[in-house]
N, C-alpha and C positions, 0 to 999 in steps of 0.2 A: 546534475542531480546527485545527491549523496544517498547511498542505500546500504543496507546491511541485510545479508542473508545468512542465517545461522550466526556464526561468529565472525564472518568475513565482511568488513566494511570497505566500501569502494566509492570513488567519485566517477560518475559516468559523464561522458562528453556526448555531444550530438552524434547520432549514428550508432552509439554503443547499445548493447543489449545484455540482458542477464536472465538467468533461469532461477526461479524460486520454487523448488519442488513442493508438492502438496504436503501439508502438515509441517513444513519447515518455517520457523518464525522468521518474519521479514518485515522491513520497514523502509520507507523512502521519504525524502524531503527535497523539495525544489530549492536550490540555493542561488539561482541566477538573479540578475538585476533587471532583466526585461522578461515579459511573459514567455512562458515555455509550454511545451506540449509533452505528453507522455502517452504512449500507446501500450495498452495492457491487453494481452491475449490470455484467455483462460480456457483450458481444455481438459476435461469436460467442464462446461460452464456451471453446472449445478445451480446453486443459489446466488452466484455472483451477479447475475443480471438484476435480480431483485435487490441485492445489496446496493448496487450503484444507483438504481432508480430511486430507492428510498433515501439514500444518502444525499442525493441531489435536492431533496425537499427540505432538509434541515440545515441549520447554520453550523452546528458543531457535531458532525456525525462521529468524530473520534471519541466523544464522551458518551455516546448513546450505546451502552452495553447491551440493551435489549435488542437493538438492531443487529449487532454482531451475533448474539445468541440465536436469534431467529434465522440467521443465515449460516448457522453451524460454524461460527468463528469465535475466537476469544482474544482479548487483549492480554498478552503475556509478559509485557515488559514496559519500560519507560519509553518516552519518545526518543527519536534518534538524536544523539548528541553530535552537534556540528563543530565542536571545538576541538 
């Protein structure tokens, strides 16, 4: 998985972890050739549970700015560049 937290971009391998502090811009993208898994822990959860429940209902949640605003988040930059 490729991820970026603040200005630091990294490639994570199975078993790796990272911390994205609250209010720190972050993004991730799965880059494997076979299905993968990601475990996300949020403390305190706040509106994140609602975000993931609603995101699972729509096909392109990344384009639904209303969902982000309703959950106190905003899209602040372009998608992650994998090149």
